C-alpha positions as CSV (number, residue, x, y, z in Angstrom):
1,M,215.5,30.1,98.5
2,S,216.5,28.6,95.2
3,R,218.2,25.2,95.2
4,L,221.2,26.9,93.8
5,D,221.4,29.4,96.7
6,S,220.8,26.5,99.1
7,A,223.7,24.5,97.5
8,I,226.0,27.5,97.7
9,R,225.2,28.0,101.4
10,R,225.8,24.3,102.1
11,L,229.2,24.5,100.5
12,Q,230.1,27.6,102.3
13,A,229.0,26.0,105.6
14,Q,231.1,22.9,104.9
15,R,234.2,25.0,104.1
16,A,233.8,27.2,107.2
17,C,233.1,24.1,109.5
18,L,236.0,22.1,108.1
19,E,238.4,25.1,108.5
20,L,237.2,25.7,112.1
21,G,237.4,21.9,112.9
22,V,241.0,21.8,111.6
23,R,242.0,24.8,113.7
24,L,240.4,23.2,116.8
25,M,242.2,19.9,116.1
26,G,245.5,21.7,115.9
27,T,248.5,19.4,115.8
28,T,246.8,16.5,117.5
29,E,248.1,13.3,115.9
30,G,246.1,10.6,114.3
31,P,244.3,9.8,111.1
32,L,241.4,11.9,109.9
33,F,238.2,10.3,108.7
34,E,236.0,11.4,105.9
35,L,232.6,9.6,106.0
36,G,231.1,10.0,102.5
37,L,233.3,10.8,99.6
38,G,230.6,12.0,97.2
39,N,232.3,13.9,94.4
40,G,235.4,14.4,96.6
41,R,235.2,18.2,97.2
42,T,235.5,18.1,101.0
43,Y,238.1,15.3,100.9
44,D,240.2,17.5,98.5
45,H,239.7,20.5,100.8
46,L,240.9,18.4,103.9
47,R,244.0,17.3,101.9
48,E,244.7,21.0,101.3
49,L,244.1,22.1,104.9
50,C,246.1,19.1,106.3
51,P,249.0,18.3,104.0
52,G,250.8,15.2,104.9
53,R,248.0,13.9,107.2
54,E,246.5,10.5,106.7
55,I,242.9,10.8,105.6
56,F,240.8,7.6,105.5
57,V,237.7,7.8,103.4
58,F,234.5,5.7,103.8
59,E,232.2,5.4,100.8
60,R,229.7,2.9,99.5
61,Q,230.4,3.5,95.8
62,I,232.9,5.7,94.1
63,A,231.5,8.6,92.0
64,A,234.2,11.2,92.7
65,H,236.4,13.1,90.3
66,P,239.5,10.9,89.6
67,D,241.8,13.5,91.2
68,C,239.7,13.2,94.4
69,I,239.8,9.5,95.0
70,P,242.2,8.3,97.8
71,D,244.6,5.4,97.2
72,A,243.4,1.9,98.0
73,D,245.1,2.0,101.4
74,H,243.0,5.0,102.5
75,L,239.7,4.0,101.0
76,L,237.3,1.9,103.0
77,L,234.7,0.9,100.4
78,G,231.4,-0.6,101.5
79,D,228.5,0.0,103.8
80,V,229.3,2.2,106.8
81,F,227.5,-0.3,109.0
82,S,230.3,-2.7,108.4
83,T,233.3,-0.5,107.5
84,L,233.0,1.8,110.5
85,P,233.1,-1.0,113.1
86,Q,236.1,-2.4,111.3
87,A,237.8,1.0,111.6
88,V,237.0,1.0,115.3
89,A,238.8,-2.3,115.7
90,R,241.7,-1.1,113.6
91,F,242.2,2.4,114.9
92,G,240.7,2.6,118.4
93,R,240.5,6.0,120.0
94,T,243.2,7.7,117.7
95,V,241.1,9.9,115.4
96,P,241.3,13.6,116.1
97,L,238.7,14.7,113.4
98,V,235.8,13.1,111.6
99,H,233.9,14.8,108.8
100,A,230.6,13.0,108.1
101,D,228.7,14.1,105.0
102,I,226.2,11.2,104.9
103,G,222.9,12.9,104.2
104,S,220.6,11.8,101.3
105,G,217.1,12.8,100.4
106,D,215.7,10.2,102.8
107,A,215.1,11.6,106.3
108,A,214.6,8.1,107.9
109,S,217.7,6.7,106.3
110,N,219.7,9.8,107.4
111,A,218.5,9.4,111.0
112,E,219.4,5.7,111.0
113,I,222.9,6.2,109.7
114,A,223.5,9.3,111.9
115,A,222.5,7.4,115.0
116,F,224.8,4.5,114.0
117,V,227.8,6.7,113.3
118,A,227.1,8.6,116.6
119,S,227.2,5.2,118.5
120,Q,230.7,4.5,117.1
121,L,232.3,7.9,117.6
122,P,233.2,7.5,121.3
123,Q,235.2,4.5,120.3
124,L,237.1,6.3,117.5
125,L,237.8,9.8,118.7
126,R,240.8,10.9,120.7
127,P,239.9,12.9,123.8
128,G,238.9,16.3,122.6
129,G,238.4,15.0,119.0
130,I,236.2,17.0,116.6
131,V,233.2,15.9,114.6
132,I,231.8,17.9,111.7
133,A,228.6,16.6,110.3
134,D,225.7,17.4,107.9
135,Q,223.4,15.5,110.3
136,A,222.8,15.9,114.0
137,M,224.7,13.2,115.8
138,P,225.1,13.9,119.5
139,F,227.0,11.1,121.1
140,A,228.0,10.0,124.6
141,G,230.3,12.6,126.2
142,A,229.9,15.1,123.3
143,E,229.9,18.8,123.7
144,E,228.0,20.6,120.8
145,L,230.2,23.4,119.5
146,A,229.1,26.8,118.2
147,L,229.1,27.0,114.4
148,P,231.3,29.4,112.6
149,E,229.9,32.9,112.0
150,G,227.5,32.9,109.0
151,V,226.6,29.2,109.3
152,K,222.9,28.8,110.0
153,V,222.0,26.6,113.0
154,G,220.8,23.2,111.7
155,R,222.7,23.4,108.4
156,Y,225.8,21.7,109.9
157,F,226.7,20.3,113.3
158,M,230.0,20.3,115.2
159,Y,230.9,18.4,118.4
160,R,233.9,17.8,120.6
161,A,234.5,14.5,122.4
162,A,235.1,14.7,126.1
163,H,238.7,15.2,127.2
């Protein structure tokens, strides 16, 4: 498969998983978390899917399109190893949906970050909260969810926190 075809399939998987995750979240209250802003496409899609919802974005360094950068109150800039624990202290178990797009070309780094994020999720998610991730990140009390039709197993991952 060409890199172009792979990128298209990844974007289609992201969109399908985000849309399913938002449906599963329903009207559950609380802020949404976007871990990894990148160029801002998925953040922008979440804004469209969830108008009026607070979305907090975690990013090391901004490289997004200017229209896809959250305001300063909703941007947690810095290393996720420090910003996510701060968010746990600030928000507690109020988050109904987390989208984590944290992968890089470095498998060891991906695994380290995914394991750290997974360790924080039980302290962030509301009961029944949804996690959508580009990396496997099973966490305590998580139920792995079936992916939307057409999304290849292993391309994306979805979990629901225990009720």
